[in-house]
C-alpha positions in Angstrom: -18.3 -1.0 35.4 -18.6 -3.8 33.1 -20.0 -1.7 30.1 -17.0 0.3 30.6 -14.8 -2.5 30.4 -16.5 -3.8 27.2 -16.0 -0.1 25.8 -12.5 -0.1 26.6 -11.7 -3.5 25.0 -13.6 -2.4 22.0 -11.6 0.7 21.8 -8.3 -1.1 22.0 -9.3 -3.9 19.8 -10.2 -1.0 17.3 -6.9 0.8 17.6 -4.9 -2.6 17.4 -7.0 -3.2 14.0 -6.1 0.1 13.0 -2.4 -0.1 13.5 -1.9 -3.7 12.2 -3.8 -2.3 8.8 -1.7 0.8 8.7 1.4 -1.0 9.0 0.6 -3.7 6.6 -0.7 -1.4 3.7 2.4 1.1 4.4 4.9 -1.5 4.2 3.6 -2.6 0.8 2.9 1.1 -0.5 6.4 1.9 0.7 6.4 5.4 -0.4 10.0 5.9 0.4 11.0 3.9 -2.4 8.8 5.8 -4.5 10.6 9.1 -3.6 13.5 9.0 -5.7 11.1 7.9 -8.9 9.0 11.0 -7.7 12.3 13.3 -7.8 13.2 12.2 -11.2 9.8 12.8 -12.8 9.6 16.3 -11.1 13.1 17.1 -11.6 12.1 20.2 -13.9 9.0 21.4 -11.3 8.8 24.2 -8.9 8.4 23.4 -5.2 4.6 24.5 -5.7 4.2 22.1 -8.5 6.0 19.3 -6.8 3.8 19.8 -3.7 0.5 20.0 -6.0 1.7 16.4 -8.0 2.5 14.9 -4.5 -1.0 15.9 -3.3 -2.8 14.7 -6.1 -0.6 11.4 -6.3 -1.9 10.7 -2.6 -5.6 11.7 -3.3 -5.8 9.4 -6.5 -3.7 6.5 -4.2 -6.8 7.1 -2.0 -9.3 6.7 -4.3 -8.0 3.8 -5.9 -7.7 1.9 -2.8 -11.0 2.9 -1.1 -12.8 1.8 -4.3 -11.0 -1.6 -4.0 -12.1 -1.7 -0.3 -15.7 -1.0 -1.0 -16.2 -3.1 -4.2 -13.0 -5.3 -4.4 -14.7 -8.4 -2.8 -17.9 -8.0 -4.9 -15.9 -7.7 -8.2 -14.4 -11.0 -7.6 -17.4 -12.6 -6.5 -18.7 -11.3 -9.8 -16.1 -13.6 -11.4 -17.0 -16.6 -9.3 -14.0 -16.1 -7.0 -14.3 -17.0 -3.4 -12.8 -15.5 0.0 -10.2 -18.5 0.0 -9.1 -17.7 -3.8 -9.2 -14.0 -3.0 -6.7 -14.4 -0.2 -4.5 -17.2 -1.7 -4.0 -14.8 -4.8 -3.3 -11.7 -2.9 -0.9 -13.5 -0.7 0.9 -14.6 -4.0 0.8 -11.1 -5.6 2.0 -9.4 -2.1 4.8 -12.3 -2.0 6.1 -11.3 -5.5 6.3 -7.8 -4.6 8.1 -8.7 -1.4 10.7 -10.7 -2.9 11.3 -7.8 -5.4 11.6 -5.4 -2.5 14.2 -8.0 -0.5 16.3 -8.3 -3.8 19.7 -6.5 -3.2 19.9 -5.7 -6.9 16.4 -4.0 -7.2 14.4 -1.7 -5.4 11.2 -3.3 -6.0 9.5 0.0 -7.0 11.9 1.6 -9.8 10.4 2.1 -13.1 12.0 0.7 -16.1 14.0 2.9 -18.4 11.1 2.8 -21.0 8.5 3.7 -18.4 10.6 6.5 -16.9 11.2 8.2 -20.5 7.4 7.7 -21.2 6.3 9.1 -17.8 9.0 12.1 -18.4 7.0 13.1 -21.5 3.9 13.4 -19.7 2.4 16.9 -18.4 1.0 15.0 -15.4 2.5 12.0 -13.6 0.4 12.2 -10.5 -1.7 9.5 -11.4 0.4 7.2 -13.6 3.0 6.2 -12.7 2.7 7.9 -9.0 -0.4 6.7 -7.8 -0.6 3.5 -9.9 1.4 1.5 -10.1 3.9 3.1 -7.6 1.9 4.0 -4.7 -1.5 1.5 -5.2 -0.2 -1.1 -7.3 -1.2 -4.9 -7.4 0.4 -5.6 -3.9 -1.5 -2.7 -2.2 -4.8 -3.6 -4.0 -4.2 -7.1 -2.9 -3.7 -6.3 0.8 -7.0 -4.2 0.9 -9.0 -6.8 -0.9 -7.6 -9.5 1.6 -8.6 -7.0 4.5 -12.0 -6.4 3.1 -12.5 -9.9 2.8 -12.1 -10.4 6.5 -14.6 -7.4 7.5 -17.5 -8.2 9.7 -19.1 -4.9 9.9 -19.2 -1.4 9.2 -16.7 -0.7 12.0 -14.2 -2.9 10.2 -14.7 -0.9 7.0 -14.3 2.5 8.7 -11.1 1.3 10.3 -9.6 -0.1 7.1 -10.6 3.1 5.6 -9.1 5.2 8.2 -5.8 3.1 7.7 -5.9 4.0 3.8 -6.2 7.6 4.6 -3.3 7.5 6.7 -1.2 5.7 4.4 -2.4 8.4 1.9 -1.2 11.2 4.2 2.3 9.3 5.1 2.8 9.1 1.4 2.1 12.7 0.7 4.4 13.8 3.4 7.2 11.6 2.2 6.8 12.5 -1.4 6.7 16.3 -0.4 9.9 15.9 1.7 11.6 13.8 -1.0 14.5 15.8 -1.3 15.1 15.9 2.3 14.6 12.3 2.6 17.0 11.3 0.0 19.4 13.7 1.4 19.2 12.3 4.9 18.9 8.4 4.2 20.9 8.5 1.0 20.4 5.5 -1.3 21.9 2.9 1.1 19.4 3.9 4.0 16.4 3.7 1.4 17.6 0.3 0.1 17.6 -1.0 3.7 14.3 0.3 4.7 12.6 -1.2 1.5 14.1 -4.5 2.5 12.6 -4.3 5.9 9.3 -3.3 4.6 9.8 -6.2 2.0 10.5 -8.6 5.0 6.9 -7.5 6.5 5.2 -7.6 3.4 6.5 -11.3 2.8 5.3 -12.2 6.3 2.0 -10.6 5.3 1.6 -12.4 2.0 2.4 -15.9 4.1 -0.3 -15.3 6.5 -2.8 -14.4 3.6 -1.9 -17.7 1.8 -2.1 -19.9 4.8 -5.6 -18.0 5.7 -6.8 -18.8 2.3 -5.8 -22.5 2.4 -7.2 -22.8 6.0 -10.5 -21.3 5.0 -10.6 -23.6 1.7 -10.1 -26.8 3.7 -12.1 -25.5 6.4 -9.4 -26.0 9.1 
């Protein structure tokens, strides 16, 4: 009976960690804000071509984030950056993205006119600018490295990896349904959701910074 209770507690804790990680990552990735850019860059494409571009962007996003999940902490350690520094720096990067998402005059995810024109000249926009920097930019990477620095065992890494899979699937679904999302929500709805995501991202960034400060001073 006791072992069954321990198992249920472990499962509950794992599910809670998965949901928290996915919610945190999704709020920073914010594929809803990337949908208008996706529509702009694939305006002349057929439905099949759009579907392929969305799928490739999601796969690239997964590849980028899973790489930083597995190697990010080692890369930081190679440059002599400790866990406290990683969390504080990551928190500041996420905070910058969050303030951009909260700003009324910016969506936080739009490309500059120059970047849009350059992207529209490309035959394939799935990696750049869709996968990077729109879906897996500095904020998303900072979240992943921050979580990786808190991993205690293989199970934690597996949970974080599953959260990345879910975020990539969500991004693909939203990009694939981008025309309907834009029609249903409109620009006002997209802006409102982006601000909500920005608030969540801001809370995550503050938590990362406080965690880094606490670790640095051994509080």
